N, C-alpha and C positions, 0 to 999 in steps of 0.2 A: 479204692476200697481195700484192695489187697495190701497196699503199703500202709494203710491205717492200722491193720492188724499185724503186719510184719514190717516194722520200721527199717528203712534202708535209705541210703542216699540216692540210689538210682535203681532202675529196673530195665530189663531187656525183654522186649516183646518180639515174638516170632510169628510170622505168617507162613504157613505151609500150603502151597497151592499145587494140587494134583490135576493135571490135564488128562482128560479122557479122550479117546480110548487108549492112547499110547502110554499112559501112566508116567508121563514126564513130570518130575517133581521139582518145584522151584521154592526155595526157602529164602525169605527175606527177614532180616533182623533189624530192630531199631532200639537204640539205647536212649532212655529218657531219665532225666533227673527228677527227684521228688517234686521240685518246684514246677517243672514243665508239666508233669502229670496233674498236679493240683490246678494249674492254670487251665489246662485242657478240660478237666472235669467241671470247673466253675463256669467256663464259657459254654460248655455243652448244656449244663443244667439251666443256665440263664436263657439260652436259646429255646430250650424246651418249655420253660416257664412262659415265655412270650407267646408261644403257640397255644398253650393251655388257656392263657388269659384271653386270647382272641376267640377261641372256641366258646368259652364261657360267656363272653359278651354277645356273640352271635346268638347263642341259645336263649339268653335272657331277652334280647331285643325281639326275637321271633315270638316267644311266648307272651310277653307283655303286650306287644302291639297287636298280636292276633286276638288276644282276649278282648281288647278294647275296640276292635274293628267292627263297624256296622256295614250292613249291606250297602254297596256303593251306588244304589239308585234310590229314588224317592219311594218307589213301590215295586212290588214283584209283578211280572207279567203272569198271565194265566199259566198255571202249572209249574212256575218257577219255585214257589215256596214249597210245594209238595216234593219236588225233585231235590231241593236243598235239604229238607228234613230227612228224606229217604237216604240221601248220600251220607249224612252225618250218622244216622242210625246204622248204616252198613259198616262204617268205620268203627263205630262204638262196639257193635256186636260181632265184628269180624266175619260178616256174611257177604258174599259177592252180590252185587246189584247189577242187573241188566236192564237198560232203559231204552225205550223206543220213543222218539219225540220228533215232531216236524222241524224242518229247517227254519231258523229264525226264532225258535223258542227261547234261546238264551241258555243252552245247555252248558256252555263252557263256564260262565260265571256261576251258574247254579250248582256246579260240582266243585269248582276250585274254591269258591267262598266257604262252603261247609268243611272242605278239607283243611283250609287254613284255620278255621275255627277249631277243628279237632287238634291242630297243632297247639293252639292256645291252651287247650285242656290237657296237653301232653299225652294224647292218645296215640299220636304218631309224631315222627320227627322229620320225615322227608316225603315229598310227593313227586311221583314220576307221572308226567303228562305225556302219554304215548300217542303218536299220530303218524299217519302215512303221507300227509300233504304239507307242503310249505305254507299254504294259505291258512290252514287250521293252527299251525304253530304260531303264526302272527296273531290270530285271534286269542290264543292263550297268553301271548306276550301283552296284548292290549288289556286283557282282563287283569293281569298282574300289575300293569302300569296304573290302571284305575284304582285298584286297592292300595297301591303304594301312595298314590295321591291323597288317599283318605287316611293315611297314617300308618299303614302296614310297613314294618321294617324287617325284611328278610332278604336272603340272597337267592336269586333265581338265575339259571343259565339255560341257554338253548344250545344243545349239542348239534353240530353240523358234520356231515360226512367228510372224510379226509380229503377227497378230491375236490370238494367245494370250499374248503376253508384254507387250503394250502396257499401260501404266499407266492406271488408270481416268480420271485427270485429263487424259490425252492424247486420249481418245476424241473423234472427230469434229472435231479441230482441224487446220487447215491447217498445213503445215510452218512457214510464216512467222509463225504465231500460237502455235506450240507452244513453250513455254519450255524444254522438254527438247531441242529441236532448234536453236533460236536460240542461237548462240554455242557450239554443240556442240564444235567443235575447240579452243576456248579452255579447255575443262574436261576433255577426254578423257584427256590424258596423266596427270595426277594420279589420275584415276579408274581407269585401267588399272593404274598402279603400286600403288594401294591394294589392289585385289582380288587381284592376283597375289602380293603380299607376304603377304597374310593368309588366303587361301583355297587349298585344294587341289582339292577336288571341287566344281565350280561348277555348280549347278543353276539352274533358272529362278528360283526364289525368291531365291537369293543374288544373281543378276544384278539382279533388280528392287530388292532392298535397296540395293545399291551405286549403282544408277542413280538412285534417289530421293535418296540421300545426296549425290551429285555433280551432280544435275540434268542427266543425259544420257539420251538416248533408249535404252531397254533393248535394243531389237533391234539397232540399229547398234552399241551398246556391246558386245553379246555377240559380234558378228562381229569387232570390233577386238580383244577379249580373246582370241579363239580363236587369233590369231597367236602367242600366247605359251603355247599349250597343246599337250600331247603326245598326248592322246587326245581326239578330238572325236566325240561321239555325236550323230547327226543323221538327218534323213529322207533317203530315196533322192534326193529332188529336188535336194539340194545338190550331188550329184555328177553325176546323169544328165540332169536336165532342162536343155535348152539355154537356157531363158529365165531360170532362177534359180540356176544352178550357181555355186559360189563361185569367182569369177574370181581372187581373191587367192591361191588355192591351185592351181587347175586350168588356168589359161591356158597354162602351159608344163608338159609332163610332168616329174615329179619322182620319181626312184627312192627318195627318202627317205620317200615316202608308202606306207602299207600300208592296204588296204581289206578290212574284214571285213563282208560283206553278209549280214545276218540274214534268214532265210526268203526266199531269192532267188526262190522260185516266184512271189512277189507282184510281181516286176519285170515279168512278162509283161503283166498288166493295167495296171500303172502306166506302162509304156513306150508302150502304145497311147495313153494320155492325153497323154503328153509329146510324142510324135512324129507323131501323126495330125492331119491337117487336118480341119476341120469345114466342112460346107456347109449353109447355112440357106436356107430358102425366103422369108425376110423380104425386103422391098424394100431395095435398097442405099441409096436416097434416098427420104425421105418423099414421098408423092404431093402 
């Protein structure tokens, strides 16, 4: 853009890097011709356009199929219809909803379904299904599978703790020695494009499969892929824990996010762990 206003045959770019705290300065210069700059700009815009097109297609598919989606069972169980209506109204009016219902009522589908319908009306753009148990995560995955079989087309991912998703060959390796971490950002874009274009419901096993295929760390990979997902199933920590919460989503309040908190009574114990300081009688410094 500078050369467009100041015609020249070439341009010299300079990067000045200042290392703190010793203030060591490193200067790197690169001379580029007008043709090289134009080629770089064209390739960059073309790549950016590809991702904008993908995002638009994902949004269109989510909205259109969510609008057309019907409740995935022939009839509602007792209390399910009332719960689904209350959940939708809660999202519409932006009023928190606290529900107590017996086990086996069908709470998962009765909350996920109206949340998906709210996506169809563009009231929200992303749902976080937060839970403390592996078993309830599977129930959420089953509910999403059921709606997908009925025509829903959106992207959903289950986030797994780092120690549970790490590949065996990564175990005990320092980041600088880990082949899945070294050069990660050189390989991440095609890895994201691949999984988003070919998968709908992205589980831990699927993340590991594509991570191994593209030689990227599965945990970091899952976080980057989640940016392109409409439903994110994860542990309470990713929202409530100030140490590990997802900054990419929660640094700034976003009304497009909807939170479904499963078995919220577990939050009492978990919040004590997240927000309570600990005092130890051990010496601060070895004697």
